[in-house]
Structures are given as C-alpha cells and as structure tokens.
TORKOL-4160 file (C-alpha; in steps of 0.2 Angstrom, whole numbers, padded with zeros to 4 digits, m for minus):
280
<pt num="1" X="0000" Y="0000" Z="0000"/>
<pt num="2" X="0007" Y="0017" Z="m0005"/>
<pt num="3" X="0005" Y="0030" Z="0009"/>
<pt num="4" X="0010" Y="0049" Z="0010"/>
<pt num="5" X="m0001" Y="0056" Z="m0004"/>
<pt num="6" X="m0003" Y="0075" Z="m0004"/>
<pt num="7" X="m0018" Y="0080" Z="0004"/>
<pt num="8" X="m0023" Y="0094" Z="m0008"/>
<pt num="9" X="m0027" Y="0095" Z="m0026"/>
<pt num="10" X="m0017" Y="0106" Z="m0037"/>
<pt num="11" X="m0031" Y="0118" Z="m0041"/>
<pt num="12" X="m0030" Y="0136" Z="m0046"/>
<pt num="13" X="m0034" Y="0147" Z="m0031"/>
<pt num="14" X="m0041" Y="0164" Z="m0029"/>
<pt num="15" X="m0029" Y="0178" Z="m0026"/>
<pt num="16" X="m0035" Y="0190" Z="m0013"/>
<pt num="17" X="m0032" Y="0209" Z="m0014"/>
<pt num="18" X="m0030" Y="0209" Z="m0033"/>
<pt num="19" X="m0038" Y="0224" Z="m0042"/>
<pt num="20" X="m0053" Y="0222" Z="m0053"/>
<pt num="21" X="m0043" Y="0226" Z="m0068"/>
<pt num="22" X="m0034" Y="0209" Z="m0067"/>
<pt num="23" X="m0051" Y="0199" Z="m0067"/>
<pt num="24" X="m0051" Y="0197" Z="m0086"/>
<pt num="25" X="m0033" Y="0190" Z="m0087"/>
<pt num="26" X="m0037" Y="0178" Z="m0072"/>
<pt num="27" X="m0052" Y="0172" Z="m0082"/>
<pt num="28" X="m0042" Y="0169" Z="m0097"/>
<pt num="29" X="m0029" Y="0158" Z="m0088"/>
<pt num="30" X="m0043" Y="0148" Z="m0079"/>
<pt num="31" X="m0050" Y="0142" Z="m0095"/>
<pt num="32" X="m0039" Y="0127" Z="m0094"/>
<pt num="33" X="m0049" Y="0120" Z="m0080"/>
<pt num="34" X="m0066" Y="0124" Z="m0072"/>
<pt num="35" X="m0067" Y="0134" Z="m0057"/>
<pt num="36" X="m0062" Y="0125" Z="m0040"/>
<pt num="37" X="m0080" Y="0129" Z="m0035"/>
<pt num="38" X="m0087" Y="0119" Z="m0049"/>
<pt num="39" X="m0097" Y="0104" Z="m0041"/>
<pt num="40" X="m0087" Y="0092" Z="m0051"/>
<pt num="41" X="m0070" Y="0097" Z="m0045"/>
<pt num="42" X="m0076" Y="0097" Z="m0027"/>
<pt num="43" X="m0084" Y="0080" Z="m0029"/>
<pt num="44" X="m0068" Y="0073" Z="m0038"/>
<pt num="45" X="m0058" Y="0079" Z="m0023"/>
<pt num="46" X="m0069" Y="0071" Z="m0011"/>
<pt num="47" X="m0068" Y="0055" Z="m0020"/>
<pt num="48" X="m0049" Y="0056" Z="m0020"/>
<pt num="49" X="m0049" Y="0058" Z="m0002"/>
<pt num="50" X="m0061" Y="0044" Z="0001"/>
<pt num="51" X="m0051" Y="0032" Z="m0009"/>
<pt num="52" X="m0035" Y="0037" Z="0000"/>
<pt num="53" X="m0043" Y="0034" Z="0017"/>
<pt num="54" X="m0049" Y="0017" Z="0011"/>
<pt num="55" X="m0031" Y="0011" Z="0009"/>
<pt num="56" X="m0028" Y="0013" Z="0028"/>
<pt num="57" X="m0040" Y="m0001" Z="0032"/>
<pt num="58" X="m0034" Y="m0019" Z="0034"/>
<pt num="59" X="m0037" Y="m0031" Z="0020"/>
<pt num="60" X="m0054" Y="m0040" Z="0021"/>
<pt num="61" X="m0067" Y="m0045" Z="0009"/>
<pt num="62" X="m0078" Y="m0030" Z="0014"/>
<pt num="63" X="m0064" Y="m0017" Z="0013"/>
<pt num="64" X="m0058" Y="m0023" Z="m0004"/>
<pt num="65" X="m0075" Y="m0023" Z="m0011"/>
<pt num="66" X="m0077" Y="m0005" Z="m0005"/>
<pt num="67" X="m0061" Y="0000" Z="m0013"/>
<pt num="68" X="m0066" Y="m0006" Z="m0030"/>
<pt num="69" X="m0082" Y="0003" Z="m0029"/>
<pt num="70" X="m0073" Y="0019" Z="m0024"/>
<pt num="71" X="m0061" Y="0016" Z="m0039"/>
<pt num="72" X="m0075" Y="0014" Z="m0051"/>
<pt num="73" X="m0083" Y="0031" Z="m0045"/>
<pt num="74" X="m0067" Y="0040" Z="m0045"/>
<pt num="75" X="m0063" Y="0035" Z="m0063"/>
<pt num="76" X="m0081" Y="0040" Z="m0069"/>
<pt num="77" X="m0078" Y="0057" Z="m0061"/>
<pt num="78" X="m0061" Y="0059" Z="m0069"/>
<pt num="79" X="m0069" Y="0054" Z="m0086"/>
<pt num="80" X="m0082" Y="0067" Z="m0083"/>
<pt num="81" X="m0069" Y="0081" Z="m0079"/>
<pt num="82" X="m0059" Y="0077" Z="m0095"/>
<pt num="83" X="m0075" Y="0078" Z="m0106"/>
<pt num="84" X="m0078" Y="0096" Z="m0100"/>
<pt num="85" X="m0075" Y="0109" Z="m0114"/>
<pt num="86" X="m0062" Y="0118" Z="m0104"/>
<pt num="87" X="m0052" Y="0102" Z="m0101"/>
<pt num="88" X="m0052" Y="0097" Z="m0119"/>
<pt num="89" X="m0045" Y="0114" Z="m0124"/>
<pt num="90" X="m0031" Y="0112" Z="m0111"/>
<pt num="91" X="m0028" Y="0094" Z="m0117"/>
<pt num="92" X="m0026" Y="0099" Z="m0135"/>
<pt num="93" X="m0013" Y="0112" Z="m0132"/>
<pt num="94" X="0005" Y="0107" Z="m0137"/>
<pt num="95" X="0012" Y="0110" Z="m0120"/>
<pt num="96" X="0000" Y="0096" Z="m0113"/>
<pt num="97" X="0007" Y="0083" Z="m0125"/>
<pt num="98" X="0019" Y="0076" Z="m0112"/>
<pt num="99" X="0007" Y="0072" Z="m0098"/>
<pt num="100" X="m0007" Y="0067" Z="m0109"/>
<pt num="101" X="0005" Y="0054" Z="m0117"/>
<pt num="102" X="0009" Y="0048" Z="m0099"/>
<pt num="103" X="m0009" Y="0047" Z="m0095"/>
<pt num="104" X="m0012" Y="0036" Z="m0111"/>
<pt num="105" X="0002" Y="0025" Z="m0106"/>
<pt num="106" X="m0004" Y="0023" Z="m0088"/>
<pt num="107" X="m0022" Y="0020" Z="m0092"/>
<pt num="108" X="m0017" Y="0007" Z="m0104"/>
<pt num="109" X="m0006" Y="m0002" Z="m0091"/>
<pt num="110" X="m0019" Y="m0001" Z="m0078"/>
<pt num="111" X="m0032" Y="m0008" Z="m0090"/>
<pt num="112" X="m0021" Y="m0022" Z="m0095"/>
<pt num="113" X="m0018" Y="m0026" Z="m0076"/>
<pt num="114" X="m0037" Y="m0026" Z="m0072"/>
<pt num="115" X="m0040" Y="m0037" Z="m0088"/>
<pt num="116" X="m0027" Y="m0049" Z="m0081"/>
<pt num="117" X="m0034" Y="m0048" Z="m0063"/>
<pt num="118" X="m0051" Y="m0053" Z="m0069"/>
<pt num="119" X="m0043" Y="m0068" Z="m0078"/>
<pt num="120" X="m0034" Y="m0073" Z="m0062"/>
<pt num="121" X="m0050" Y="m0071" Z="m0052"/>
<pt num="122" X="m0059" Y="m0083" Z="m0064"/>
<pt num="123" X="m0045" Y="m0095" Z="m0062"/>
<pt num="124" X="m0045" Y="m0094" Z="m0043"/>
<pt num="125" X="m0064" Y="m0097" Z="m0043"/>
<pt num="126" X="m0061" Y="m0113" Z="m0053"/>
<pt num="127" X="m0048" Y="m0119" Z="m0041"/>
<pt num="128" X="m0059" Y="m0115" Z="m0026"/>
<pt num="129" X="m0073" Y="m0125" Z="m0033"/>
<pt num="130" X="m0062" Y="m0140" Z="m0036"/>
<pt num="131" X="m0057" Y="m0139" Z="m0018"/>
<pt num="132" X="m0075" Y="m0139" Z="m0012"/>
<pt num="133" X="m0078" Y="m0154" Z="m0023"/>
<pt num="134" X="m0063" Y="m0163" Z="m0015"/>
<pt num="135" X="m0069" Y="m0159" Z="0003"/>
<pt num="136" X="m0087" Y="m0166" Z="m0001"/>
<pt num="137" X="m0079" Y="m0182" Z="m0008"/>
<pt num="138" X="m0065" Y="m0183" Z="0005"/>
<pt num="139" X="m0053" Y="m0183" Z="m0009"/>
<pt num="140" X="m0037" Y="m0178" Z="m0001"/>
<pt num="141" X="m0025" Y="m0180" Z="m0017"/>
<pt num="142" X="m0037" Y="m0169" Z="m0027"/>
<pt num="143" X="m0038" Y="m0156" Z="m0013"/>
<pt num="144" X="m0019" Y="m0155" Z="m0012"/>
<pt num="145" X="m0018" Y="m0152" Z="m0030"/>
<pt num="146" X="m0032" Y="m0138" Z="m0029"/>
<pt num="147" X="m0023" Y="m0130" Z="m0015"/>
<pt num="148" X="m0006" Y="m0130" Z="m0025"/>
<pt num="149" X="m0015" Y="m0121" Z="m0039"/>
<pt num="150" X="m0023" Y="m0109" Z="m0028"/>
<pt num="151" X="m0006" Y="m0104" Z="m0020"/>
<pt num="152" X="0001" Y="m0102" Z="m0038"/>
<pt num="153" X="m0013" Y="m0090" Z="m0043"/>
<pt num="154" X="m0011" Y="m0080" Z="m0027"/>
<pt num="155" X="0008" Y="m0078" Z="m0031"/>
<pt num="156" X="0003" Y="m0072" Z="m0049"/>
<pt num="157" X="m0008" Y="m0059" Z="m0041"/>
<pt num="158" X="0006" Y="m0052" Z="m0031"/>
<pt num="159" X="0017" Y="m0051" Z="m0046"/>
<pt num="160" X="0003" Y="m0043" Z="m0056"/>
<pt num="161" X="0002" Y="m0030" Z="m0042"/>
<pt num="162" X="0020" Y="m0026" Z="m0043"/>
<pt num="163" X="0018" Y="m0020" Z="m0061"/>
<pt num="164" X="0006" Y="m0007" Z="m0056"/>
<pt num="165" X="0019" Y="0003" Z="m0046"/>
<pt num="166" X="0025" Y="0009" Z="m0063"/>
<pt num="167" X="0009" Y="0018" Z="m0066"/>
<pt num="168" X="0012" Y="0034" Z="m0056"/>
<pt num="169" X="0020" Y="0045" Z="m0069"/>
<pt num="170" X="0005" Y="0055" Z="m0076"/>
<pt num="171" X="0008" Y="0074" Z="m0075"/>
<pt num="172" X="0024" Y="0072" Z="m0064"/>
<pt num="173" X="0033" Y="0084" Z="m0075"/>
<pt num="174" X="0020" Y="0097" Z="m0076"/>
<pt num="175" X="0015" Y="0100" Z="m0058"/>
<pt num="176" X="0011" Y="0118" Z="m0061"/>
<pt num="177" X="m0002" Y="0114" Z="m0074"/>
<pt num="178" X="m0019" Y="0115" Z="m0067"/>
<pt num="179" X="m0027" Y="0100" Z="m0076"/>
<pt num="180" X="m0011" Y="0090" Z="m0075"/>
<pt num="181" X="m0011" Y="0092" Z="m0056"/>
<pt num="182" X="m0028" Y="0086" Z="m0054"/>
<pt num="183" X="m0025" Y="0071" Z="m0066"/>
<pt num="184" X="m0009" Y="0067" Z="m0056"/>
<pt num="185" X="m0018" Y="0067" Z="m0039"/>
<pt num="186" X="m0031" Y="0055" Z="m0046"/>
<pt num="187" X="m0020" Y="0043" Z="m0055"/>
<pt num="188" X="m0008" Y="0042" Z="m0040"/>
<pt num="189" X="m0022" Y="0036" Z="m0029"/>
<pt num="190" X="m0029" Y="0025" Z="m0043"/>
<pt num="191" X="m0013" Y="0016" Z="m0045"/>
<pt num="192" X="m0010" Y="0014" Z="m0026"/>
<pt num="193" X="m0028" Y="0007" Z="m0024"/>
<pt num="194" X="m0026" Y="m0005" Z="m0038"/>
<pt num="195" X="m0011" Y="m0012" Z="m0031"/>
<pt num="196" X="m0019" Y="m0013" Z="m0014"/>
<pt num="197" X="m0034" Y="m0023" Z="m0021"/>
<pt num="198" X="m0023" Y="m0036" Z="m0030"/>
<pt num="199" X="m0013" Y="m0039" Z="m0015"/>
<pt num="200" X="m0028" Y="m0039" Z="m0004"/>
<pt num="201" X="m0037" Y="m0052" Z="m0014"/>
<pt num="202" X="m0021" Y="m0063" Z="m0013"/>
<pt num="203" X="m0020" Y="m0061" Z="0005"/>
<pt num="204" X="m0039" Y="m0064" Z="0008"/>
<pt num="205" X="m0038" Y="m0080" Z="m0003"/>
<pt num="206" X="m0023" Y="m0086" Z="0006"/>
<pt num="207" X="m0030" Y="m0083" Z="0023"/>
<pt num="208" X="m0046" Y="m0092" Z="0018"/>
<pt num="209" X="m0037" Y="m0107" Z="0009"/>
<pt num="210" X="m0041" Y="m0124" Z="0014"/>
<pt num="211" X="m0024" Y="m0128" Z="0022"/>
<pt num="212" X="m0034" Y="m0133" Z="0038"/>
<pt num="213" X="m0045" Y="m0144" Z="0027"/>
<pt num="214" X="m0030" Y="m0153" Z="0020"/>
<pt num="215" X="m0023" Y="m0156" Z="0038"/>
<pt num="216" X="m0040" Y="m0162" Z="0044"/>
<pt num="217" X="m0042" Y="m0174" Z="0030"/>
<pt num="218" X="m0024" Y="m0181" Z="0032"/>
<pt num="219" X="m0027" Y="m0183" Z="0050"/>
<pt num="220" X="m0042" Y="m0194" Z="0048"/>
<pt num="221" X="m0040" Y="m0211" Z="0055"/>
<pt num="222" X="m0041" Y="m0225" Z="0042"/>
<pt num="223" X="m0052" Y="m0236" Z="0054"/>
<pt num="224" X="m0070" Y="m0231" Z="0057"/>
<pt num="225" X="m0071" Y="m0216" Z="0069"/>
<pt num="226" X="m0082" Y="m0216" Z="0085"/>
<pt num="227" X="m0099" Y="m0208" Z="0083"/>
<pt num="228" X="m0094" Y="m0192" Z="0092"/>
<pt num="229" X="m0079" Y="m0190" Z="0080"/>
<pt num="230" X="m0090" Y="m0193" Z="0065"/>
<pt num="231" X="m0102" Y="m0179" Z="0071"/>
<pt num="232" X="m0088" Y="m0167" Z="0074"/>
<pt num="233" X="m0080" Y="m0170" Z="0057"/>
<pt num="234" X="m0097" Y="m0168" Z="0048"/>
<pt num="235" X="m0100" Y="m0152" Z="0057"/>
<pt num="236" X="m0083" Y="m0146" Z="0052"/>
<pt num="237" X="m0085" Y="m0150" Z="0034"/>
<pt num="238" X="m0102" Y="m0141" Z="0034"/>
<pt num="239" X="m0094" Y="m0125" Z="0041"/>
<pt num="240" X="m0079" Y="m0126" Z="0029"/>
<pt num="241" X="m0090" Y="m0129" Z="0014"/>
<pt num="242" X="m0101" Y="m0114" Z="0019"/>
<pt num="243" X="m0086" Y="m0103" Z="0021"/>
<pt num="244" X="m0079" Y="m0108" Z="0004"/>
<pt num="245" X="m0096" Y="m0104" Z="m0004"/>
<pt num="246" X="m0096" Y="m0087" Z="0003"/>
<pt num="247" X="m0078" Y="m0085" Z="m0004"/>
<pt num="248" X="m0084" Y="m0090" Z="m0021"/>
<pt num="249" X="m0098" Y="m0077" Z="m0020"/>
<pt num="250" X="m0086" Y="m0064" Z="m0015"/>
<pt num="251" X="m0075" Y="m0068" Z="m0030"/>
<pt num="252" X="m0089" Y="m0067" Z="m0042"/>
<pt num="253" X="m0092" Y="m0049" Z="m0035"/>
<pt num="254" X="m0074" Y="m0045" Z="m0037"/>
<pt num="255" X="m0075" Y="m0051" Z="m0055"/>
<pt num="256" X="m0090" Y="m0040" Z="m0059"/>
<pt num="257" X="m0082" Y="m0025" Z="m0050"/>
<pt num="258" X="m0065" Y="m0027" Z="m0058"/>
<pt num="259" X="m0073" Y="m0027" Z="m0075"/>
<pt num="260" X="m0082" Y="m0010" Z="m0071"/>
<pt num="261" X="m0065" Y="m0003" Z="m0066"/>
<pt num="262" X="m0057" Y="m0010" Z="m0082"/>
<pt num="263" X="m0071" Y="m0001" Z="m0093"/>
<pt num="264" X="m0068" Y="0015" Z="m0083"/>
<pt num="265" X="m0050" Y="0015" Z="m0088"/>
<pt num="266" X="m0054" Y="0011" Z="m0106"/>
<pt num="267" X="m0066" Y="0025" Z="m0107"/>
<pt num="268" X="m0053" Y="0038" Z="m0101"/>
<pt num="269" X="m0041" Y="0031" Z="m0114"/>
<pt num="270" X="m0053" Y="0031" Z="m0128"/>
<pt num="271" X="m0060" Y="0049" Z="m0124"/>
<pt num="272" X="m0042" Y="0056" Z="m0123"/>
<pt num="273" X="m0037" Y="0048" Z="m0139"/>
<pt num="274" X="m0052" Y="0056" Z="m0148"/>
<pt num="275" X="m0048" Y="0073" Z="m0140"/>
<pt num="276" X="m0029" Y="0073" Z="m0147"/>
<pt num="277" X="m0032" Y="0064" Z="m0163"/>
<pt num="278" X="m0036" Y="0077" Z="m0177"/>
<pt num="279" X="m0053" Y="0075" Z="m0186"/>
<pt num="280" X="m0052" Y="0068" Z="m0203"/>
C-alpha cells in the first residue's frame, strides 16, 4: 500500500487583494480547468480523499469490495472532468502533450492489469470450486492439487500488483499545470488502490485457503471413527463448505467490479485519444 499522498489538489486558487482590472486576465488563464468551486471538481476531490482513506483499512473482503467501488466512482468522475470543454481545450494544447502521453500509457497499463486480474479471479474461483468438490468427496489428493493451484494463482496476483507501481508518472513533470495536477492526484491514488486490491485479494484468498482442510483430512484415521468423532467431522465439513461458498460469491463480486474498473480506464483512454487525434 502506498502512503503519503498529498492532501490537497493542485487547483487554481483565488488571489486576494487583486484589483478588478486583473479579473479578465485571471479568467483567461482559468479556461484550462473549471473553477475550483465547480461541483465536479469538489466531488472529484472528495472521491480522491475517500479512496486514500480506504487504503488505511486492513485487507478484508468488505474493505476490498469497497475500494473497488470507490475506484469505479473516481474513474467515472475523472472521465467526466476530461470531457468538459475547458479540459479538452487544455488537453489539445501542445504543452500538454507530455502528460497526456503519460496518462495514455498509464491508463493502458492499468487496464491491462485489471484485464489480467479478472482472468486470475476466474482461475481462482475454478480452483476453489475444485477444492470444495474434494472436501465433499473426502478426496485428499484432489484437494492437495487444488490448494497448490490456488497458491500459484495467489503468487501471480502479487506479481501482477508489482507491475502497477510503474503507473504513477502522469503529470509528474507538469505539476504547475492545473489540469495535469488534478490528473496526477487522481492517477496516483488509482494506482495505489489498484495495487492494494490485488494484494488484498491474494491475502484474503490465502487466509481463507483450505490448508486446515488438508490437515484435517490427512489426520483422519483409516479405521471407522467413533460416533462423536464422526459428528464433529461432519460439522466441520459443513462449516468449511459454507465458508468456501461465501468466498466463491465474493470472488464473483470481485470479477464484476473489476470489469467496471477496467471499462472506466478504457473509457478515459478512448476519450483522450479522441480529443488529441485530429478529425479527418
């Protein structure tokens, strides 16, 4: 999890004590971005702060789901900001070419990461389903194989998270440009939250894996157990299967929400390309 983000947006401020004769020039300079009092700017700032705050929570199925929802909302607001006429005018200026190129690269890298994340979630669900079947059938070899596959997928998620750390370059070289500063703040927290989500899913999956199931099955005596032992074992299996079913439902939710984030990143990239590509 990345910490230490700046607490304020790089938005143009109002200079106190300036004579009225300068109001026109200030208005011209501010056309690159809507006024900070614009509801969209205020809303975007609130969403950036909310997403930053979510990263301080310990990884859990609930916190990860909440972070994905906040990510989706933030990307939608950022997209709306880029579509404003003032923003489009700023983006089309030659001096904006550097940070817009970075934004294109970063949005593509993040979209690729979330596309891969969704594939890993599907794979993880398949392995968890196989583990459930093994528990029902008391098939220890199959359970062991499923658990090995789950662990491999969890490691793949950690490796995928490491690739997201590169996606923090947007607008870094144009901190004094109003729109570039807003985009930088948003993309920094988007990248950090994305990395946190991937690491969180791997952590939750690992904590919820059926290692205890494997140990329990391996420790079962070959001879018929006593009645009390059988009842305890059946109760344990019931609870374990219920827990794994809840995990499978959560992973289905992760798959759906990650697809929403993926689409949000693609929308930003497509709209940006449309703005900077000359009309034929």
